[in-house]
Chimera marker file (.cmm) of the C-alpha trace (Angstrom):
<marker_set name="trace">
<marker id="1" x="-83.797" y="-35.209" z="3.180" r="1" g="1" b="0" radius="0.5"/>
<marker id="2" x="-87.329" y="-35.561" z="4.502" r="1" g="1" b="0" radius="0.5"/>
<marker id="3" x="-88.487" y="-38.024" z="7.150" r="1" g="1" b="0" radius="0.5"/>
<marker id="4" x="-92.051" y="-39.357" z="7.059" r="1" g="1" b="0" radius="0.5"/>
<marker id="5" x="-93.505" y="-41.382" z="9.943" r="1" g="1" b="0" radius="0.5"/>
<marker id="6" x="-96.493" y="-43.669" z="9.362" r="1" g="1" b="0" radius="0.5"/>
<marker id="7" x="-98.727" y="-45.200" z="12.039" r="1" g="1" b="0" radius="0.5"/>
<marker id="8" x="-96.872" y="-43.474" z="14.854" r="1" g="1" b="0" radius="0.5"/>
<marker id="9" x="-97.516" y="-43.909" z="18.525" r="1" g="1" b="0" radius="0.5"/>
<marker id="10" x="-95.870" y="-42.508" z="21.643" r="1" g="1" b="0" radius="0.5"/>
<marker id="11" x="-93.101" y="-45.129" z="21.600" r="1" g="1" b="0" radius="0.5"/>
<marker id="12" x="-92.471" y="-45.815" z="17.925" r="1" g="1" b="0" radius="0.5"/>
<marker id="13" x="-93.645" y="-45.619" z="14.337" r="1" g="1" b="0" radius="0.5"/>
<marker id="14" x="-94.618" y="-48.699" z="12.359" r="1" g="1" b="0" radius="0.5"/>
<marker id="15" x="-92.929" y="-47.235" z="9.266" r="1" g="1" b="0" radius="0.5"/>
<marker id="16" x="-90.346" y="-44.517" z="8.760" r="1" g="1" b="0" radius="0.5"/>
<marker id="17" x="-89.520" y="-43.265" z="5.282" r="1" g="1" b="0" radius="0.5"/>
<marker id="18" x="-86.200" y="-41.458" z="4.856" r="1" g="1" b="0" radius="0.5"/>
<marker id="19" x="-85.662" y="-40.255" z="1.316" r="1" g="1" b="0" radius="0.5"/>
<marker id="20" x="-86.375" y="-43.313" z="-0.825" r="1" g="1" b="0" radius="0.5"/>
<marker id="21" x="-85.860" y="-45.876" z="1.941" r="1" g="1" b="0" radius="0.5"/>
<marker id="22" x="-88.767" y="-47.451" z="3.836" r="1" g="1" b="0" radius="0.5"/>
<marker id="23" x="-88.062" y="-49.002" z="7.247" r="1" g="1" b="0" radius="0.5"/>
<marker id="24" x="-90.661" y="-51.148" z="9.006" r="1" g="1" b="0" radius="0.5"/>
<marker id="25" x="-90.652" y="-51.727" z="12.726" r="1" g="1" b="0" radius="0.5"/>
<marker id="26" x="-90.310" y="-55.310" z="13.873" r="1" g="1" b="0" radius="0.5"/>
<marker id="27" x="-93.701" y="-56.934" z="13.330" r="1" g="1" b="0" radius="0.5"/>
<marker id="28" x="-95.281" y="-59.675" z="15.428" r="1" g="1" b="0" radius="0.5"/>
<marker id="29" x="-98.525" y="-61.593" z="14.942" r="1" g="1" b="0" radius="0.5"/>
<marker id="30" x="-101.225" y="-60.245" z="17.239" r="1" g="1" b="0" radius="0.5"/>
<marker id="31" x="-104.175" y="-62.191" z="15.793" r="1" g="1" b="0" radius="0.5"/>
<marker id="32" x="-102.208" y="-65.457" z="15.678" r="1" g="1" b="0" radius="0.5"/>
<marker id="33" x="-100.237" y="-64.964" z="18.896" r="1" g="1" b="0" radius="0.5"/>
<marker id="34" x="-99.731" y="-68.326" z="20.551" r="1" g="1" b="0" radius="0.5"/>
<marker id="35" x="-100.306" y="-70.233" z="17.308" r="1" g="1" b="0" radius="0.5"/>
<marker id="36" x="-97.760" y="-72.011" z="15.099" r="1" g="1" b="0" radius="0.5"/>
<marker id="37" x="-94.867" y="-70.156" z="13.478" r="1" g="1" b="0" radius="0.5"/>
<marker id="38" x="-96.346" y="-70.576" z="9.986" r="1" g="1" b="0" radius="0.5"/>
<marker id="39" x="-99.574" y="-68.798" z="10.941" r="1" g="1" b="0" radius="0.5"/>
<marker id="40" x="-97.636" y="-66.056" z="12.679" r="1" g="1" b="0" radius="0.5"/>
<marker id="41" x="-95.230" y="-65.612" z="9.736" r="1" g="1" b="0" radius="0.5"/>
<marker id="42" x="-98.127" y="-65.380" z="7.277" r="1" g="1" b="0" radius="0.5"/>
<marker id="43" x="-99.862" y="-62.682" z="9.350" r="1" g="1" b="0" radius="0.5"/>
<marker id="44" x="-96.640" y="-60.715" z="9.747" r="1" g="1" b="0" radius="0.5"/>
<marker id="45" x="-95.790" y="-60.789" z="6.031" r="1" g="1" b="0" radius="0.5"/>
<marker id="46" x="-99.330" y="-59.693" z="5.125" r="1" g="1" b="0" radius="0.5"/>
<marker id="47" x="-98.894" y="-56.837" z="7.585" r="1" g="1" b="0" radius="0.5"/>
<marker id="48" x="-95.551" y="-55.877" z="6.072" r="1" g="1" b="0" radius="0.5"/>
<marker id="49" x="-97.196" y="-55.842" z="2.632" r="1" g="1" b="0" radius="0.5"/>
<marker id="50" x="-99.821" y="-53.427" z="3.981" r="1" g="1" b="0" radius="0.5"/>
<marker id="51" x="-97.228" y="-51.185" z="5.638" r="1" g="1" b="0" radius="0.5"/>
<marker id="52" x="-95.116" y="-51.069" z="2.477" r="1" g="1" b="0" radius="0.5"/>
<marker id="53" x="-98.199" y="-50.128" z="0.458" r="1" g="1" b="0" radius="0.5"/>
<marker id="54" x="-98.924" y="-47.240" z="2.859" r="1" g="1" b="0" radius="0.5"/>
<marker id="55" x="-95.389" y="-46.006" z="2.182" r="1" g="1" b="0" radius="0.5"/>
<marker id="56" x="-95.695" y="-46.361" z="-1.594" r="1" g="1" b="0" radius="0.5"/>
<marker id="57" x="-93.608" y="-49.521" z="-1.893" r="1" g="1" b="0" radius="0.5"/>
<marker id="58" x="-94.059" y="-53.288" z="-2.188" r="1" g="1" b="0" radius="0.5"/>
<marker id="59" x="-92.205" y="-56.537" z="-1.558" r="1" g="1" b="0" radius="0.5"/>
<marker id="60" x="-90.447" y="-56.400" z="-4.951" r="1" g="1" b="0" radius="0.5"/>
<marker id="61" x="-88.515" y="-53.422" z="-3.563" r="1" g="1" b="0" radius="0.5"/>
<marker id="62" x="-87.497" y="-55.019" z="-0.255" r="1" g="1" b="0" radius="0.5"/>
<marker id="63" x="-83.711" y="-54.904" z="0.086" r="1" g="1" b="0" radius="0.5"/>
<marker id="64" x="-83.241" y="-56.337" z="3.574" r="1" g="1" b="0" radius="0.5"/>
<marker id="65" x="-85.182" y="-58.542" z="5.996" r="1" g="1" b="0" radius="0.5"/>
<marker id="66" x="-84.332" y="-59.368" z="9.609" r="1" g="1" b="0" radius="0.5"/>
<marker id="67" x="-86.080" y="-62.322" z="11.216" r="1" g="1" b="0" radius="0.5"/>
<marker id="68" x="-86.001" y="-63.267" z="14.878" r="1" g="1" b="0" radius="0.5"/>
<marker id="69" x="-87.252" y="-66.722" z="15.876" r="1" g="1" b="0" radius="0.5"/>
<marker id="70" x="-88.067" y="-67.653" z="19.457" r="1" g="1" b="0" radius="0.5"/>
<marker id="71" x="-86.882" y="-71.180" z="18.597" r="1" g="1" b="0" radius="0.5"/>
<marker id="72" x="-84.432" y="-71.806" z="15.761" r="1" g="1" b="0" radius="0.5"/>
<marker id="73" x="-86.095" y="-75.212" z="15.363" r="1" g="1" b="0" radius="0.5"/>
<marker id="74" x="-88.940" y="-73.296" z="13.652" r="1" g="1" b="0" radius="0.5"/>
<marker id="75" x="-86.576" y="-72.193" z="10.848" r="1" g="1" b="0" radius="0.5"/>
<marker id="76" x="-87.904" y="-74.616" z="8.220" r="1" g="1" b="0" radius="0.5"/>
<marker id="77" x="-91.581" y="-74.013" z="9.022" r="1" g="1" b="0" radius="0.5"/>
<marker id="78" x="-91.075" y="-70.238" z="8.879" r="1" g="1" b="0" radius="0.5"/>
<marker id="79" x="-89.234" y="-70.586" z="5.552" r="1" g="1" b="0" radius="0.5"/>
<marker id="80" x="-92.149" y="-72.450" z="3.950" r="1" g="1" b="0" radius="0.5"/>
<marker id="81" x="-94.278" y="-69.312" z="4.365" r="1" g="1" b="0" radius="0.5"/>
<marker id="82" x="-91.454" y="-66.839" z="3.716" r="1" g="1" b="0" radius="0.5"/>
<marker id="83" x="-90.406" y="-68.609" z="0.492" r="1" g="1" b="0" radius="0.5"/>
<marker id="84" x="-93.973" y="-68.405" z="-0.832" r="1" g="1" b="0" radius="0.5"/>
<marker id="85" x="-94.057" y="-64.651" z="-0.049" r="1" g="1" b="0" radius="0.5"/>
<marker id="86" x="-90.659" y="-63.397" z="-1.202" r="1" g="1" b="0" radius="0.5"/>
<marker id="87" x="-90.367" y="-61.941" z="-4.718" r="1" g="1" b="0" radius="0.5"/>
<marker id="88" x="-88.201" y="-64.582" z="-6.424" r="1" g="1" b="0" radius="0.5"/>
<marker id="89" x="-87.011" y="-62.082" z="-9.062" r="1" g="1" b="0" radius="0.5"/>
<marker id="90" x="-85.886" y="-59.622" z="-6.357" r="1" g="1" b="0" radius="0.5"/>
<marker id="91" x="-84.747" y="-61.530" z="-3.260" r="1" g="1" b="0" radius="0.5"/>
<marker id="92" x="-83.491" y="-59.277" z="-0.453" r="1" g="1" b="0" radius="0.5"/>
<marker id="93" x="-80.533" y="-59.844" z="1.805" r="1" g="1" b="0" radius="0.5"/>
<marker id="94" x="-81.662" y="-61.562" z="4.978" r="1" g="1" b="0" radius="0.5"/>
<marker id="95" x="-80.593" y="-62.416" z="8.486" r="1" g="1" b="0" radius="0.5"/>
<marker id="96" x="-82.350" y="-64.906" z="10.750" r="1" g="1" b="0" radius="0.5"/>
<marker id="97" x="-81.429" y="-65.537" z="14.371" r="1" g="1" b="0" radius="0.5"/>
<marker id="98" x="-82.862" y="-67.106" z="17.487" r="1" g="1" b="0" radius="0.5"/>
<marker id="99" x="-83.795" y="-64.535" z="20.130" r="1" g="1" b="0" radius="0.5"/>
<marker id="100" x="-86.022" y="-64.013" z="23.124" r="1" g="1" b="0" radius="0.5"/>
<marker id="101" x="-89.024" y="-62.061" z="21.850" r="1" g="1" b="0" radius="0.5"/>
<marker id="102" x="-91.263" y="-59.563" z="23.662" r="1" g="1" b="0" radius="0.5"/>
<marker id="103" x="-93.681" y="-62.251" z="24.836" r="1" g="1" b="0" radius="0.5"/>
<marker id="104" x="-93.795" y="-66.029" z="24.997" r="1" g="1" b="0" radius="0.5"/>
<marker id="105" x="-96.849" y="-66.000" z="22.702" r="1" g="1" b="0" radius="0.5"/>
<marker id="106" x="-94.683" y="-64.763" z="19.817" r="1" g="1" b="0" radius="0.5"/>
<marker id="107" x="-92.768" y="-67.296" z="17.725" r="1" g="1" b="0" radius="0.5"/>
<marker id="108" x="-91.343" y="-64.860" z="15.174" r="1" g="1" b="0" radius="0.5"/>
<marker id="109" x="-90.695" y="-61.166" z="14.563" r="1" g="1" b="0" radius="0.5"/>
<marker id="110" x="-89.812" y="-59.669" z="11.183" r="1" g="1" b="0" radius="0.5"/>
<marker id="111" x="-88.587" y="-56.226" z="10.053" r="1" g="1" b="0" radius="0.5"/>
<marker id="112" x="-87.937" y="-55.063" z="6.498" r="1" g="1" b="0" radius="0.5"/>
<marker id="113" x="-86.207" y="-52.266" z="4.638" r="1" g="1" b="0" radius="0.5"/>
<marker id="114" x="-87.381" y="-51.391" z="1.138" r="1" g="1" b="0" radius="0.5"/>
<marker id="115" x="-86.947" y="-48.771" z="-1.539" r="1" g="1" b="0" radius="0.5"/>
<marker id="116" x="-89.931" y="-46.549" z="-2.178" r="1" g="1" b="0" radius="0.5"/>
<link id1="1" id2="2" r="1" g="1" b="0" radius="0.2"/>
<link id1="2" id2="3" r="1" g="1" b="0" radius="0.2"/>
<link id1="3" id2="4" r="1" g="1" b="0" radius="0.2"/>
<link id1="4" id2="5" r="1" g="1" b="0" radius="0.2"/>
<link id1="5" id2="6" r="1" g="1" b="0" radius="0.2"/>
<link id1="6" id2="7" r="1" g="1" b="0" radius="0.2"/>
<link id1="7" id2="8" r="1" g="1" b="0" radius="0.2"/>
<link id1="8" id2="9" r="1" g="1" b="0" radius="0.2"/>
<link id1="9" id2="10" r="1" g="1" b="0" radius="0.2"/>
<link id1="10" id2="11" r="1" g="1" b="0" radius="0.2"/>
<link id1="11" id2="12" r="1" g="1" b="0" radius="0.2"/>
<link id1="12" id2="13" r="1" g="1" b="0" radius="0.2"/>
<link id1="13" id2="14" r="1" g="1" b="0" radius="0.2"/>
<link id1="14" id2="15" r="1" g="1" b="0" radius="0.2"/>
<link id1="15" id2="16" r="1" g="1" b="0" radius="0.2"/>
<link id1="16" id2="17" r="1" g="1" b="0" radius="0.2"/>
<link id1="17" id2="18" r="1" g="1" b="0" radius="0.2"/>
<link id1="18" id2="19" r="1" g="1" b="0" radius="0.2"/>
<link id1="19" id2="20" r="1" g="1" b="0" radius="0.2"/>
<link id1="20" id2="21" r="1" g="1" b="0" radius="0.2"/>
<link id1="21" id2="22" r="1" g="1" b="0" radius="0.2"/>
<link id1="22" id2="23" r="1" g="1" b="0" radius="0.2"/>
<link id1="23" id2="24" r="1" g="1" b="0" radius="0.2"/>
<link id1="24" id2="25" r="1" g="1" b="0" radius="0.2"/>
<link id1="25" id2="26" r="1" g="1" b="0" radius="0.2"/>
<link id1="26" id2="27" r="1" g="1" b="0" radius="0.2"/>
<link id1="27" id2="28" r="1" g="1" b="0" radius="0.2"/>
<link id1="28" id2="29" r="1" g="1" b="0" radius="0.2"/>
<link id1="29" id2="30" r="1" g="1" b="0" radius="0.2"/>
<link id1="30" id2="31" r="1" g="1" b="0" radius="0.2"/>
<link id1="31" id2="32" r="1" g="1" b="0" radius="0.2"/>
<link id1="32" id2="33" r="1" g="1" b="0" radius="0.2"/>
<link id1="33" id2="34" r="1" g="1" b="0" radius="0.2"/>
<link id1="34" id2="35" r="1" g="1" b="0" radius="0.2"/>
<link id1="35" id2="36" r="1" g="1" b="0" radius="0.2"/>
<link id1="36" id2="37" r="1" g="1" b="0" radius="0.2"/>
<link id1="37" id2="38" r="1" g="1" b="0" radius="0.2"/>
<link id1="38" id2="39" r="1" g="1" b="0" radius="0.2"/>
<link id1="39" id2="40" r="1" g="1" b="0" radius="0.2"/>
<link id1="40" id2="41" r="1" g="1" b="0" radius="0.2"/>
<link id1="41" id2="42" r="1" g="1" b="0" radius="0.2"/>
<link id1="42" id2="43" r="1" g="1" b="0" radius="0.2"/>
<link id1="43" id2="44" r="1" g="1" b="0" radius="0.2"/>
<link id1="44" id2="45" r="1" g="1" b="0" radius="0.2"/>
<link id1="45" id2="46" r="1" g="1" b="0" radius="0.2"/>
<link id1="46" id2="47" r="1" g="1" b="0" radius="0.2"/>
<link id1="47" id2="48" r="1" g="1" b="0" radius="0.2"/>
<link id1="48" id2="49" r="1" g="1" b="0" radius="0.2"/>
<link id1="49" id2="50" r="1" g="1" b="0" radius="0.2"/>
<link id1="50" id2="51" r="1" g="1" b="0" radius="0.2"/>
<link id1="51" id2="52" r="1" g="1" b="0" radius="0.2"/>
<link id1="52" id2="53" r="1" g="1" b="0" radius="0.2"/>
<link id1="53" id2="54" r="1" g="1" b="0" radius="0.2"/>
<link id1="54" id2="55" r="1" g="1" b="0" radius="0.2"/>
<link id1="55" id2="56" r="1" g="1" b="0" radius="0.2"/>
<link id1="56" id2="57" r="1" g="1" b="0" radius="0.2"/>
<link id1="57" id2="58" r="1" g="1" b="0" radius="0.2"/>
<link id1="58" id2="59" r="1" g="1" b="0" radius="0.2"/>
<link id1="59" id2="60" r="1" g="1" b="0" radius="0.2"/>
<link id1="60" id2="61" r="1" g="1" b="0" radius="0.2"/>
<link id1="61" id2="62" r="1" g="1" b="0" radius="0.2"/>
<link id1="62" id2="63" r="1" g="1" b="0" radius="0.2"/>
<link id1="63" id2="64" r="1" g="1" b="0" radius="0.2"/>
<link id1="64" id2="65" r="1" g="1" b="0" radius="0.2"/>
<link id1="65" id2="66" r="1" g="1" b="0" radius="0.2"/>
<link id1="66" id2="67" r="1" g="1" b="0" radius="0.2"/>
<link id1="67" id2="68" r="1" g="1" b="0" radius="0.2"/>
<link id1="68" id2="69" r="1" g="1" b="0" radius="0.2"/>
<link id1="69" id2="70" r="1" g="1" b="0" radius="0.2"/>
<link id1="70" id2="71" r="1" g="1" b="0" radius="0.2"/>
<link id1="71" id2="72" r="1" g="1" b="0" radius="0.2"/>
<link id1="72" id2="73" r="1" g="1" b="0" radius="0.2"/>
<link id1="73" id2="74" r="1" g="1" b="0" radius="0.2"/>
<link id1="74" id2="75" r="1" g="1" b="0" radius="0.2"/>
<link id1="75" id2="76" r="1" g="1" b="0" radius="0.2"/>
<link id1="76" id2="77" r="1" g="1" b="0" radius="0.2"/>
<link id1="77" id2="78" r="1" g="1" b="0" radius="0.2"/>
<link id1="78" id2="79" r="1" g="1" b="0" radius="0.2"/>
<link id1="79" id2="80" r="1" g="1" b="0" radius="0.2"/>
<link id1="80" id2="81" r="1" g="1" b="0" radius="0.2"/>
<link id1="81" id2="82" r="1" g="1" b="0" radius="0.2"/>
<link id1="82" id2="83" r="1" g="1" b="0" radius="0.2"/>
<link id1="83" id2="84" r="1" g="1" b="0" radius="0.2"/>
<link id1="84" id2="85" r="1" g="1" b="0" radius="0.2"/>
<link id1="85" id2="86" r="1" g="1" b="0" radius="0.2"/>
<link id1="86" id2="87" r="1" g="1" b="0" radius="0.2"/>
<link id1="87" id2="88" r="1" g="1" b="0" radius="0.2"/>
<link id1="88" id2="89" r="1" g="1" b="0" radius="0.2"/>
<link id1="89" id2="90" r="1" g="1" b="0" radius="0.2"/>
<link id1="90" id2="91" r="1" g="1" b="0" radius="0.2"/>
<link id1="91" id2="92" r="1" g="1" b="0" radius="0.2"/>
<link id1="92" id2="93" r="1" g="1" b="0" radius="0.2"/>
<link id1="93" id2="94" r="1" g="1" b="0" radius="0.2"/>
<link id1="94" id2="95" r="1" g="1" b="0" radius="0.2"/>
<link id1="95" id2="96" r="1" g="1" b="0" radius="0.2"/>
<link id1="96" id2="97" r="1" g="1" b="0" radius="0.2"/>
<link id1="97" id2="98" r="1" g="1" b="0" radius="0.2"/>
<link id1="98" id2="99" r="1" g="1" b="0" radius="0.2"/>
<link id1="99" id2="100" r="1" g="1" b="0" radius="0.2"/>
<link id1="100" id2="101" r="1" g="1" b="0" radius="0.2"/>
<link id1="101" id2="102" r="1" g="1" b="0" radius="0.2"/>
<link id1="102" id2="103" r="1" g="1" b="0" radius="0.2"/>
<link id1="103" id2="104" r="1" g="1" b="0" radius="0.2"/>
<link id1="104" id2="105" r="1" g="1" b="0" radius="0.2"/>
<link id1="105" id2="106" r="1" g="1" b="0" radius="0.2"/>
<link id1="106" id2="107" r="1" g="1" b="0" radius="0.2"/>
<link id1="107" id2="108" r="1" g="1" b="0" radius="0.2"/>
<link id1="108" id2="109" r="1" g="1" b="0" radius="0.2"/>
<link id1="109" id2="110" r="1" g="1" b="0" radius="0.2"/>
<link id1="110" id2="111" r="1" g="1" b="0" radius="0.2"/>
<link id1="111" id2="112" r="1" g="1" b="0" radius="0.2"/>
<link id1="112" id2="113" r="1" g="1" b="0" radius="0.2"/>
<link id1="113" id2="114" r="1" g="1" b="0" radius="0.2"/>
<link id1="114" id2="115" r="1" g="1" b="0" radius="0.2"/>
<link id1="115" id2="116" r="1" g="1" b="0" radius="0.2"/>
</marker_set>
């Protein structure tokens, strides 16, 4: 089974494709860092769309999403954006937890697994 790495750096790849599975690294909002969770979620999901496209996939093929919130109180605001993004005909499994993120400017981090 082949392994393809996309947008790789010295520490990690943004996407790894193993066979027909596409794994994204946890994504944070760099342009909207320090802004509200909705703005950050929107930027992250747009970035995940772009990464999936690079790997030959799209959000209709997402099978799993992990979401980390810096404050679980942002759950509803994050879901407003997430619910508008998710493919309603093909909803993935999902986990969402509160966690300390890499920097205080980040309100949310999201990673996805999709089929190619």
